[in-house]
C-alpha angles and dihedrals in degrees: 000000000000111000110234095164141009119329111266094256090055093046090060086054100043116119102188135260108227112098118251114225114243093235096046097128096043089050094057095041085055091049092049090051089055089049091051088054095054116100110229102211091187118200125192117197121183111240126229086235111085135156133194090252103036136052108212126203141174107231122202130187143157121267124191118295094027101291117147110225127204132206136170115242126198128177136173116264097217107080106242099165117240114354143164123296123203123204114210127199124190135220128272111294094007137103143229090287130220125328092236097063089064098052094088089067091045090054086059091057097261130132118223130208111188112187127213107223109234114262096009131095102311139059103285118112132245098195094185085114111318142026115244136040117358094156106140110093102011092142093053097039108124097015089122092044136063110303090245086069097060106130099224088054087068092043090052090051091050088061092053088048090053092050090051091052089051094050089053094054108111089226095052118107099213091209089059105053110135136177136200146164145133132251104338086009089054093052092048088049089059094041090050096051090045094052097039103033093185088085101113104197132014134186111196117179120207095331120220126208095055133129097350095187092055089054089052094047089052089054089241097126090125137090106023092005096042093111089070088062090043090051095053092044093052105032107019108024096164094040092241090149098036096121092047092048096051091044090053091049086054089077088067096036106117093208089077093049092050097083090063092065115110099175128089116272135210112179127189118212131178111206092210093060113136095169097058103014116225094242093059090052092049088050085070099034093053089054094057110108100184126083106300146165134183124219108213125208105187098190099037132093132186095327145085108327105209111239098000095116089045089054089048094057091048087048092054093044091047 
């Protein structure tokens, strides 16, 4: 296997490179206070898509700063009392996906809530000017503003809001609230369980949005992280503000949220990942204090990891 990052032994010891802001904890406590003050105004609309075994709904709720957030909600038709609920988060630029890819979980007696990230490929709003896709530059949105206006701050809070909605569903067993997703979805899975620690189990796969400076130093600020390079080229071509910029990005660096997680974690990592380098993922994994394990795929990159989602279902069931 070609070595594109640190040897595995060093990955388990790696502590991260991106600076952590001194007021990181106060920043997120302030953010959570804003979330608590946000009126949910939840709306459940029956979808045209229905199956004999699953009731399907479009769920809408308020995120911070007035954005209306959308999620797909599926629950078993046969009343089984309180049962597990799985939160699903999608990759960068995507959406909540088709109804059909969630039916396997519903067949097991689980409900599923799959969120559209604001401003990306689904129905959630980015009200920074227009409704619809405003994807390019989400990581760097807010870098030239107050840290409280960083765009991914709001997205992370949306995930916690979704978890709280799930916990308030009469059918939700609060001891079986789970979360999963890959890439951006893996990052949002970690953020969700950090900001709403009642998530009991989480299965993030090759999480994005972690250890930005390490990505930069590996010359991998391309593909999903390309906007970091674009920002420097356009707004700081001589890197006079490099320390300031990476410190500010530290507010939305999931490695520094990871130690808040209380649920059990199973993470999937491909050691040949050049999109989200393994060391960046381990920067978060190594900070998790709760029960955890990592599933290693030595020859795989940022792609389908064979068997990982099967392992995830077994992890949730067990």
